[in-house]
C-alpha positions in Angstrom: 27.1 11.6 53.8 28.0 8.5 52.2 26.7 5.0 54.3 30.2 3.5 55.6 31.4 0.2 54.1 29.4 1.2 50.4 31.6 1.6 47.2 32.5 5.2 46.4 30.7 4.2 43.1 27.2 4.0 44.7 27.5 7.6 45.6 27.1 8.9 42.2 24.3 6.4 41.6 20.6 8.3 42.1 17.1 6.9 43.0 16.0 4.2 45.1 16.5 1.5 42.8 20.1 2.3 42.4 21.2 2.3 46.1 19.5 -0.9 46.7 21.5 -2.6 44.1 24.4 -0.8 45.8 23.6 -2.4 49.5 23.0 -5.8 48.4 25.6 -7.7 49.2 28.1 -9.2 46.7 27.1 -13.1 45.6 29.8 -15.6 44.6 28.3 -19.1 43.5 30.2 -22.2 42.7 28.5 -25.4 41.1 28.6 -28.1 41.5 29.0 -27.8 45.2 31.3 -30.6 46.8 32.4 -32.0 43.3 33.6 -35.5 42.7 35.2 -36.0 39.4 36.4 -39.2 37.8 40.2 -39.3 36.7 40.6 -38.9 33.1 36.8 -37.6 32.0 36.5 -34.0 31.0 34.8 -32.0 33.8 34.0 -28.2 34.8 33.4 -25.9 37.5 31.3 -22.6 37.4 31.5 -19.6 39.5 28.8 -17.2 38.7 28.5 -13.4 40.2 25.4 -11.9 41.7 24.5 -8.3 42.6 27.2 -6.6 41.5 26.4 -3.8 39.4 29.9 -3.3 37.8 31.6 -5.7 35.7 33.5 -8.0 38.1 37.3 -9.9 37.9 37.0 -13.4 38.4 40.4 -15.2 39.1 40.9 -18.9 40.2 43.2 -20.2 42.8 44.0 -23.0 44.3 45.3 -23.7 47.4 48.3 -25.5 48.4 51.1 -25.8 46.1 49.7 -26.6 43.0 49.1 -25.5 39.7 45.6 -24.6 38.1 46.6 -26.7 35.2 43.2 -26.2 33.8 40.9 -24.0 30.7 39.5 -20.9 31.7 37.0 -19.1 30.1 35.1 -16.0 31.5 32.4 -13.8 30.3 30.1 -11.2 32.0 29.3 -12.3 35.5 30.4 -16.2 34.3 33.6 -18.1 34.5 34.0 -21.5 33.5 37.1 -23.3 34.5 37.5 -26.8 32.5 39.5 -30.1 33.5 40.3 -31.7 30.4 41.2 -34.2 31.4 40.7 -34.6 35.2 44.3 -35.6 37.0 45.3 -36.3 40.2 47.0 -32.5 40.8 43.4 -31.2 40.4 42.7 -32.7 44.1 42.0 -30.2 46.7 40.7 -26.9 47.8 40.1 -24.3 45.0 38.9 -20.7 44.9 37.0 -18.3 43.0 37.9 -14.7 44.0 36.1 -12.1 42.5 36.6 -8.4 42.7 33.1 -5.7 42.1 34.4 -2.3 42.5 36.0 -1.9 46.1 34.4 -5.6 47.5 36.1 -8.3 47.6 34.7 -12.2 47.8 35.6 -15.6 47.1 33.8 -19.2 46.9 35.5 -22.2 48.2 34.9 -25.5 47.5 37.0 -29.0 47.4 37.7 -31.3 44.4 37.6 -35.2 45.3 38.6 -37.6 42.9 38.4 -41.5 42.1 39.0 -43.8 39.7 37.2 -47.4 39.2 38.0 -48.2 36.2 37.2 -51.8 35.4 35.6 -55.3 37.1 37.4 -57.6 39.5 39.9 -59.8 37.8 40.1 -63.7 39.2 43.0 -65.5 38.9 43.6 -69.3 39.7 43.0 -73.2 39.2 39.5 -73.5 37.5 39.0 -77.1 37.0 38.6 -78.3 40.2 37.2 -81.9 41.3 34.5 -82.0 44.1 35.6 -82.2 47.6 39.0 -81.3 46.9 40.5 -77.4 48.3 41.0 -74.8 46.0 42.3 -71.0 45.7 41.1 -68.3 43.7 42.5 -64.8 43.8 40.4 -61.5 43.0 42.2 -58.4 42.2 41.3 -54.6 41.5 43.9 -52.5 40.0 44.4 -48.9 39.5 41.7 -47.6 41.4 41.7 -44.5 43.6 41.1 -43.9 46.9 41.9 -47.7 47.5 41.0 -47.0 51.7 37.4 -46.9 50.7 37.0 -49.9 48.5 36.1 -53.3 49.9 36.8 -56.5 48.2 34.0 -59.4 49.1 34.0 -62.9 48.1 30.6 -64.7 48.0 29.2 -68.0 47.9 25.7 -69.1 46.9 24.9 -65.3 48.2 26.5 -65.5 51.4 29.6 -63.2 52.2 32.6 -65.5 52.9 35.4 -63.0 52.9 36.3 -59.4 53.0 39.2 -57.4 52.5 39.8 -53.6 52.6 41.9 -51.3 51.0 44.8 -49.0 52.1 45.2 -45.8 51.8 47.9 -45.0 48.9 47.6 -48.3 47.1 47.2 -48.9 43.6 45.5 -52.5 44.1 43.3 -54.4 46.6 43.4 -58.2 46.4 42.1 -60.9 48.4 42.8 -64.9 48.1 39.7 -67.5 49.3 40.5 -71.2 50.0 37.3 -73.5 49.4 36.2 -76.7 48.5 34.4 -77.0 45.6 30.8 -78.7 45.8 29.6 -80.5 42.6 26.1 -80.9 41.2 24.0 -80.9 37.9 23.8 -77.1 38.4 27.3 -76.3 39.1 28.9 -73.6 41.3 29.6 -70.1 41.0 31.7 -67.8 43.3 31.6 -64.1 42.9 34.3 -61.0 43.6 32.4 -58.1 44.5 33.8 -54.8 45.0 32.5 -52.0 46.5 34.0 -48.4 46.4 32.0 -46.5 49.6 32.4 -42.8 48.6 30.3 -40.0 49.4 28.3 -38.9 46.3 29.3 -41.6 44.2 26.9 -42.3 42.0 24.9 -46.0 42.6 26.0 -47.7 39.1 29.8 -46.7 39.9 29.9 -47.9 43.3 29.8 -51.5 43.0 31.5 -54.1 40.4 31.7 -57.8 40.4 32.9 -60.6 38.3 31.5 -64.2 38.7 33.6 -67.2 38.7 32.2 -69.8 36.8 33.9 -73.3 38.6 34.8 -76.4 36.0 33.8 -78.8 38.9 34.2 -82.6 37.8 30.8 -84.5 39.2 28.9 -87.4 38.7 26.2 -86.6 35.9 22.7 -85.6 36.6 19.6 -85.9 34.3 18.3 -82.2 34.2 15.6 -82.3 31.7 13.7 -85.0 29.9 10.8 -84.4 27.7 7.6 -86.0 28.5 4.7 -85.9 25.6 2.4 -87.7 27.5 0.6 -88.9 24.8 1.1 -89.2 20.9 -0.8 -89.8 18.3 -0.8 -93.5 16.6 1.4 -93.6 13.6 3.1 -90.9 14.0 6.9 -90.2 14.9 7.5 -89.7 18.4 10.8 -87.4 19.2 12.2 -87.5 23.2 15.0 -85.2 24.5 16.9 -85.5 27.4 19.3 -83.4 28.7 22.4 -84.0 31.7 24.9 -82.1 33.6 28.1 -83.6 34.4 32.1 -83.1 34.6 33.4 -85.0 31.9 30.4 -84.5 29.6 28.2 -87.5 30.0 27.2 -90.1 27.2 23.1 -90.6 27.2 22.1 -93.7 26.3 18.2 -94.7 25.5 16.1 -97.8 26.4 12.4 -98.8 25.9 10.3 -101.4 28.0 6.8 -101.9 26.4 3.6 -101.2 28.3 2.3 -104.3 29.9 6.0 -105.6 30.1 9.0 -107.1 28.6 12.8 -106.9 28.8 14.5 -103.5 28.5 15.5 -102.6 24.9 18.6 -100.1 23.8 17.1 -97.5 21.3 19.8 -95.1 20.3 22.1 -92.8 22.3 22.5 -88.8 22.2 20.3 -86.3 23.4 17.2 -86.7 20.9 15.5 -90.3 20.2 13.3 -90.2 17.2 11.1 -93.4 16.2 7.5 -94.6 15.8 5.2 -94.1 18.3 5.4 -96.8 20.9 3.3 -97.6 24.1 5.4 -97.6 26.8 8.7 -96.6 29.4 11.6 -94.7 27.5 14.9 -94.2 30.3 17.4 -91.9 29.5 20.8 -93.0 31.5 23.3 -90.4 31.9 27.1 -91.7 32.2 30.6 -90.7 33.4 33.7 -91.9 35.5 31.8 -90.3 38.2 29.1 -92.2 38.3 25.6 -92.5 36.7 21.9 -91.4 37.0 18.9 -92.1 35.1 14.9 -90.7 34.4 12.0 -92.2 32.6 8.6 -91.0 30.8 5.5 -93.0 30.4 4.3 -92.5 26.5 0.6 -93.2 26.1 -0.8 -93.1 22.4 -3.6 -90.9 21.8 -5.9 -89.0 18.8 -6.2 -85.4 18.2 -9.7 -84.0 17.8 -11.7 -85.0 14.8 -15.4 -85.3 13.2 -15.4 -81.6 14.9 -19.5 -80.1 13.9 -21.8 -77.4 14.6 -25.4 -77.6 14.2 -27.4 -74.3 14.4 -31.2 -74.3 15.6 -33.7 -73.4 14.6 -31.5 -72.7 11.4 -29.1 -70.4 9.7 -31.5 -67.4 9.0 -33.3 -66.1 12.4 -36.4 -63.7 13.0 -35.2 -60.8 15.2 -35.8 -61.6 18.9 -35.5 -65.4 18.4 -32.9 -67.4 20.5 -30.3 -69.7 18.7 -28.7 -72.7 20.0 -25.6 -73.8 19.1 -24.2 -77.6 19.7 -20.6 -78.1 18.9 -19.4 -81.9 18.9 -16.0 -83.7 18.4 -14.2 -86.5 19.1 -10.6 -87.2 20.6 -8.8 -88.5 23.5 -8.1 -87.1 25.9 -11.8 -85.4 25.4 -10.8 -82.2 23.7 -11.9 -78.5 25.0 -15.0 -77.0 23.1 -15.0 -73.3 22.3 -17.4 -71.5 20.4 -16.5 -68.0 19.4 -17.7 -65.0 17.1 -15.7 -63.3 15.1 -12.4 -64.1 17.3 -14.5 -63.1 20.9 -15.0 -66.2 23.1 -18.5 -67.1 24.2 -18.3 -69.8 25.8 -16.3 -73.2 26.9 -16.8 -76.8 27.8 -14.3 -78.4 30.1 -13.1 -81.8 28.1 -16.5 -82.6 27.3 -17.8 -84.3 23.6 -20.1 -81.9 23.1 -21.1 -78.3 24.0 -24.5 -76.3 23.8 -24.8 -72.7 23.9 -27.8 -70.3 23.6 -28.2 -66.7 22.8 -30.1 -64.2 21.5 -28.6 -62.8 18.2 -28.8 -58.7 18.0 -29.0 -56.8 14.8 -25.3 -55.6 15.7 -23.7 -58.9 16.1 -21.5 -60.5 13.6 -23.2 -63.5 11.7 -20.0 -65.9 11.7 -19.3 -68.5 14.5 -17.0 -71.0 15.2 -16.3 -74.2 17.1 -12.7 -75.1 18.3 -12.4 -78.7 19.4 -8.3 -78.7 21.1 -6.6 -81.3 23.0 -2.5 -82.2 23.5 -2.6 -83.1 19.9 -4.1 -81.2 17.8 -6.7 -78.4 17.0 -9.7 -78.8 15.0 -12.7 -76.1 13.9 -15.7 -75.4 11.9 -17.9 -72.1 11.1 -21.1 -71.3 10.3 -22.8 -68.2 9.3 -26.1 -67.1 10.8 -28.2 -64.1 9.4 -30.6 -61.9 11.4 -34.0 -61.7 9.6 -35.3 -57.9 10.3 -37.9 -55.4 9.1 -36.7 -52.5 7.5 -34.8 -49.5 9.8 -32.9 -46.4 9.2 -34.4 -46.0 6.0 -33.2 -42.4 4.2 -34.3 -40.5 1.1 -32.3 -38.0 -1.0 -33.5 -36.1 -3.8 -30.7 -34.7 -6.4 -29.9 -32.4 -6.9 -32.6 -30.5 -5.1 -36.5 -31.3 -4.2 -37.4 -28.2 -5.9 -36.1 -27.9 -9.6 -37.3 -26.8 -12.9 -38.9 -27.8 -15.8 -36.8 -30.0 -18.2 -34.1 -31.0 -15.3 -33.2 -34.4 -14.5 -33.9 -35.9 -10.6 -32.6 -38.7 -9.0 -34.4 -40.2 -5.6 -32.0 -42.5 -4.0 -33.5 -44.5 -1.2 -31.1 -46.7 1.5 -32.6 -48.7 4.1 -31.8 -51.6 6.5 -33.2 -54.8 6.9 -33.0 -58.7 5.7 -34.2 -60.1 3.5 -32.9 -56.9 1.6 -36.0 -54.6 1.6 -38.0 -53.8 -2.0 -38.1 -50.5 -2.5 -40.9 -48.4 -4.2 -41.5 -44.7 -5.2 -45.6 -43.2 -5.2 -46.5 -40.4 -6.1 -49.5 -39.9 -4.0 -51.9 -37.9 -6.7 -52.4 -41.1 -9.1 -51.0 -43.8 -7.2 -48.1 -44.2 -10.1 -45.6 -46.8 -9.0 -41.8 -48.0 -9.2 -39.2 -50.3 -8.2 -36.2 -50.4 -8.1 -33.6 -53.3 -7.4 -30.7 -51.0 -5.9 -33.3 -48.1 -4.7 -32.5 -45.4 -7.2 -35.0 -43.5 -9.4 -34.3 -41.8 -12.0 -36.9 -39.1 -13.2 -35.8 -37.7 -16.7 -36.9 -34.3 -18.2 -39.5 -33.4 -15.1 -42.0 -31.3 -15.5 -44.7 -29.1 -13.6 -47.3 -32.1 -13.8 -44.1 -34.1 -11.9 -44.5 -31.7 -8.7 -46.3 -33.1 -5.6 -46.5 -35.4 -2.8 -44.0 -38.9 -3.2 -43.9 -42.2 -0.8 -40.4 -44.3 -0.5 -41.7 -47.7 0.8 -39.0 -49.8 1.5 -40.5 -53.8 2.9 -39.7 -57.2 3.1 -41.7 -59.8 5.1 -40.9 -58.9 8.0 -42.5 -55.0 7.9 -41.7 -51.9 5.9 -40.8 -48.5 6.5 -42.2 -45.1 4.6 -40.8 -42.1 3.8 -42.2 -38.8 2.3 -41.0 -36.3 0.4 -42.3 -33.3 -2.2 -41.4 -32.4 -5.5 -41.9 -29.0 -7.0 -41.0 -28.1 -10.4 -41.7 -24.6 -12.1 -42.1 -23.7 -15.7 -39.4 -21.3 -16.9 -40.3 -17.6 -17.1 -41.4 -16.0 -20.4 -38.9 -13.7 -21.9 -40.1 -9.6 -21.7 -42.1 -8.0 -24.3 -39.7 -6.0 -26.3 -40.1 -1.7 -25.2 -41.8 1.0 -27.8 -39.6 3.0 -29.8 -40.4 6.4 -30.9 -39.8 7.6 -34.0 -39.4 11.0 -34.4 -39.6 11.7 -37.9 -43.1 9.9 -38.9 -44.3 10.9 -35.3 -46.1 7.1 -35.1 -45.3 4.4 -32.5 -44.1 1.3 -33.6 -43.3 -2.0 -31.9 
C-alpha cells in the first residue's frame, strides 16, 4: 500500500535508495536572499530545486499588478531571472514556483531597490569676507528611497546641521548659514549624504563634497626656509610662502650680524644672493594687513681634510687586532662613520676624530671606509686591509684519473686559500723530485710505469703550509696474444 502524501510515481520505484529520494521533501532555494539591487544595473536571481526525482517545472511570478519584464533561462533544476537593467517596476515581492510530479512548492523573496548616483552638489557664493554671514545650499538628486537619506553639514569636523529626506522625493537639499573665519589654512565646509539602507555596501552608503571657501583675510607667513649655516662664498637661497586673500606681496629685508640698518634685498617667494651672516626677514602684505617672519643665517664649512689611518698596517696577521682612526675638520664638527663594505661599524657624535679597534677575520671584506658628514656636505676616504693567513682549504685533483695507462698525460691541480698567495710544489716521495708551479697546475706528459708512486702537494707561505698526498698508478699496455696453431692436412706438419 502506498504511503499517504507521496506522488503516485513513487509506487513504481524500487529499492531503499529510490524510496528515500521520493520521501524527501522538495526544496526550492532563491539566491541572493532578500536582494538589494541598484537601479540601472544588470542583476539576476537564481532559483534552484533540490530533492526532485523528476524534471521540475519552474516559473517566476511577481506579486501585485506588476509585469515580470525580465529574462528567464531555465536548465535542469536551475532557473536564472535576469534584470537588464533593474527598473522601478521590479521592486516588490516575487515568487519562484516549482512543480515536481504531484508536489508543488514556492520560494518567496522581496526585491529592494536603491539609487545614489552622484555626490552632493554645493551651490552658493564662495568668495566671502571673514566675519560676514554667508549661505550655502547642498543637494542630492535622483536618489531612492529619499526617506532613508540624511544630509549633514560639517564644519571643523563637527555636524552643524542635519536634514532628513521625505518619502517619494527625488531630491534632498539643506541650506546652511554661517560666518566664515579667515586664517592661513582657510576654511572648508563638508556636505555629507548618508543612505541608511540595510545591506547597502559601505562604499555606497556615504558620499560627500567639500567646499573650499575663498575668504579674504590678512596674510600669514606659513613657511620660511632656515638654512642655519652656509658655506662661506656659496650662494644662499631662501624661500618664503604665505597665505592670504588677496594674494600677499612678499618683501625681503636683511640686517647684518652685529647690528646695522635693515636693507631691502628683493621681492617674491625666493631670494638668492651671496651668503651673508645676519637676519633675513620675509614680510607678507595685502590690503587686509601684514605679517613677517625672520631667520638667522650663519656662515660655516663642510667636512675637509678627512683621513683614516690603520695600525699596525694594511697587511695584518690573522688573529691580530686592527685600530682604525678617522679624522676630519668642519663646522659644525662632522659626524664620523666607519663602515666595512657598506655596513656601519662605529659612529662618532660630532667629534673631530674617531678611533675603533677590531679583530679582522678571514671572511671579513677587505675594504673599509670613513665618512665625515655635517649639514653642509660629506667627505670620505677608503683603505684596503689584507689579512695574512697560512694556507687552508687545500684541495688536489688528478685528471683524467690517478690510475692511467702508460703514454697518457696527467694534470695535477692544487687550489689553496691563504695570504700571501701560497707557493705550491709537487714532490715524488720515492726520489724527492720536486716541481714548482705559479698557478698550482702540474702537467705530467707521456707517463710511464716509472712515474707510479706516492706524491705530495705542498701549499706554503711564510705563515705555514698544508700538504695533500695522492698515489699515481701507471700500467703498461698488455702484449698482443700469440697466433693460434694451424693444422695443414696435406703435409701432416704443424706450422706457426
